[in-house]
VEXBA-445845 format. One record per residue: residue in one letter; x, y, z of N, C-alpha, C in turn. Coordinates in steps of 0.02 Angstrom, whole numbers, plus 32768, in hexadecimal, padded with zeros to 4 digits. Atoms other than C-alpha are relative to their C-alpha. Layout:
REM residues N
AXYZXYZXYZ ...
//
This chain:
REM residues 119
M7FCD7FE5802BEF671B62D54980317FC87FEB Q7FD280378010EFD41AC6D5537FE07FD27FCC R8021802B8030EF521A5ED4F67FFF801E7FBA M80007FDE8041EF521AE1D46C8046800A7FE5 G7FBC7FFA8016F00F1ADAD461801F8044800B R7FE67FBD7FF5F0291B8BD49F803280048039 I7FCD80047FCBF08D1B5BD53A80147FB78008 E7FE680437FF5F0F71AC5D5667FDF7FE1803E S801F80227FC7F0B31A42D5DE8024800E8041 G7FDA7FF07FC3F13E1A6DD6597FEF8044801C D80147FBE7FE9F0F61B1DD6657FBB8000801F V804280057FE1F04E1ADED6A580097FF4804A H7FFA80067FB8F03D1AF4D7607FC47FDA801C A803680267FE0EFD81A7BD7CB800B8001804B Y7FFD80027FB7EFAF1A74D8837FCA7FD18018 L802F80307FE4EF5E19DFD8D77FF080158047 A80147FE67FBFEEFA1A17D96E7FC57FDB801D H803D80147FDCEE8019DBD9F07FDC8041800D A80257FC17FFCEDFC1A61D9E57FC47FFA802F L803D7FFB7FD9ED731A97DA5A7FC980127FCE I803B7FF1802AECCC1A91D9FE7FD08026802D D802A7FD57FD7EC611B1FDA407FC380157FD8 T803D7FEF8024EBAE1B26DA027FE480448014 G80147FBD7FECEB991BCADA5F802A80367FE0 A7FD47FD08022EC221C1CD9F97FEF80007FB5 T800D7FFC8048EBFF1C5AD94A80407FF37FD9 R7FC280028026ECB21C6ED90D80327FD0801E S7FC8802A7FE9ED4C1C02D9198037802D801C V7FC97FDB7FE0EDE11C38D982803F7FD67FFB L7FBE801F8000EE981C10D96A802E8028802D P7FCD7FDC7FDBEF211C3BD9E68034801D7FCF R7FCF7FE0802CEFA61CADD99C80367FCF7FEA F7FCA802F8014F0291C21D99F7FE97FD07FCA V801A802C8035EFB81BB4D9327FFB80277FBF A80047FD6803CEF961C43D8B88046800A7FE2 E7FBB7FF88018F0521C5ED8AD801B7FC07FE1 A7FEA8041801BF0731BA4D8927FE17FF47FBB L802280078041EFF51BA9D802801380397FD0 D7FEB7FC68027F0441C4CD7C37FC480277FE6 L803B7FDA8013EF9A1CA1D7C1800C804B8006 M7FFA7FB88000EF931D59D7987FC4801E8025 I80357FDA7FDFEF301DCED8087FE2802F7FCC I80207FD78034EEB01E24D7987FD58039801C S80287FCB7FE3EE491E8DD8107FFC7FF7804B R800E80067FB9EE111EABD8C27FB480068008 T80477FFC7FF1ED651E97D90F7FF57FFE804B E801280047FBAED0C1E9DD9B47FDC7FBE800B A801F80407FF0ECDA1DF9DA057FE380048046 Q801E80047FBEEC671DD9DA9780107FBC801E M7FED803D7FDDECA81D58DB127FC37FE28023 A803780227FDFEC3B1CD9DB6B7FE980238040 D80117FDC7FC2EC411D43DC097FE380467FF3 G801E7FC18011EBFB1DD9DBAB803180387FEF R7FCD7FCD8010EC9F1E3BDB9B800980067FB4 Y7FEE7FF48046ECCD1E89DAF4804B80087FFB V7FB87FFA800BED7E1E77DAB2800D800B7FB6 D7FEA7FF98046EDD91EA9DA1380287FC27FEE A7FDC803C8017EE1C1E18D9AD801680087FB8 D7FEA80038046EE821E02D9107FD77FCB7FDC V80218031802BEE2F1DA6D88080347FEC7FCC A7FCE80198030EE9E1D37D8137FDE7FEC7FBF E8019801B803FEE8C1D01D7607FE57FB9800D P801E80427FF4EE2A1C5DD74D80347FC88007 F7FDA803E7FF9EE721BB8D7857FD17FC77FEF F802980398011EE351B0BD7557FFC7FD0803B V800D80307FCBEDE81A91D7D07FEC7FBE7FDE D801280428018EDDC19D6D7B07FEB7FD6803C I801B802A7FCAED6C1972D8247FD77FC97FE0 L8024803B801AED2E18C3D7FB80007FFF7FB3 G7FFA8001804AED6B18D9D7487FD980377FDE R80267FC8801CED011975D730802B803F8009 Q7FD57FC47FFEED5B1A18D7067FD7803F7FF8 A801E7FBE8006ED291ACDD71B803580348011 S7FD37FC97FEDED7F1B75D7297FDA802D8030 D801D7FD17FD0ED631BF5D7B180338036800E D7FD27FCA7FEFEDAD1C9ED7DC7FFE800A804C P800180037FB7EDE01C91D893801180428022 L7FE87FCC7FD3EDF01D0DD91F80407FE7801F I7FC080147FE3EEA01D0CD966800280198048 M80007FF07FB8EE9D1D05DA2480057FC08028 G800280387FD2EEAD1C95DABA80397FCF7FF7 D7FCC80348002EF111BF6DACF7FE67FBC7FED Q801E80408014EE9C1B6FDA8C7FDD80087FBD V80248001803FEE5B1B43D9E07FB67FF48010 L804780057FF4ED9F1B5DD9E37FDC80047FBD L80287FFF803DED281B32D9567FB8800F8012 G80447FEA7FF2EC821B8BD9577FCD7FE07FD2 V8038801D8024EBDA1B65D90D8005800A7FB5 T7FF97FF48048EC081BB0D86480227FC57FDE V7FDC803A801CEC831B21D8447FD37FC38001 L802D803A7FFBEC061A9FD8817FCC80027FC9 E80317FF98035EB841AE3D809801E7FF27FBB K7FE0800B8041EBFE1AE6D77780107FB77FF4 L7FEE80468007EC301A32D7997FC47FD18009 D803D80277FF3EB7D19F8D7C1800D7FCB8035 L7FF0802C7FC8EBB719AED8667FD28012803B L80277FF77FC3EB561997D908802B7FEE803B V7FDB800F7FC2EB941992D9BA7FDB7FC98026 D801980377FD6EB7A18F0DA1A801B800E8047 C7FE97FE97FBEEB85193CDAC980107FC78030 P7FF080357FD0EB79189ADB3080437FDD7FF2 R7FC180228012EC0D1850DAD1803980317FF3 Q7FCE7FCC800AEC6A18F6DAC080257FF97FBE R7FE380078042EC8518E9DA057FD280227FCD V802A7FE98037EC47192CD9607FF37FC57FD2 I80138036802EEBEC18BCD8E47FE4801F7FC0 A80207FEB803EEBB318CAD8317FB58002800B N80487FFC7FFCEAFF1900D8237FE27FBF7FE7 P801C80408016EAA01859D81D7FD480067FC2 A80297FF6803CEA2E18A3D798802B80047FC0 H7FD07FF88038EACA18BED72A80427FDF8012 P7FC380207FE7EB4A183BD75E803B7FFF7FCF D7FCB80078031EBAC1839D6BB802380417FEC Q7FE37FC08012EBC818F2D69D7FD58038801E P80287FC87FE7EB93199DD6DC7FC980137FCE V80377FE68029EAEC19DDD69B7FEC80438020 F800A7FBD7FE6EAC61A96D6AD7FBB801A7FEE R803F7FDD800DEA261AF8D6BE801080407FDA V7FF57FC48029EA1B1B82D63C7FC1802B8003 
//
């Protein structure tokens, strides 16, 4: 919206975070305090299954933008917990791979310059 001139740059909210990358999680998760810092609106509720098998209700916020390694994508996060968690949906959108031994994400070596998507 700011790039289109519809809001001022001072009205753009940003949050720099160290996120847990979880390839076992489909969706991204933001703690409520991060969603509030980004001024995200809650748009719905859904049921989520936790890693231990429990089911919980969670708020779903409007999309937020993620920038990793200069690649950007949007995702609609679940609002819960106390840690920023990025799931496999974001990794797919950004065409990133997890380098487990080095505990980092890397650009897909097959597409080092930009994301390429399967259609």
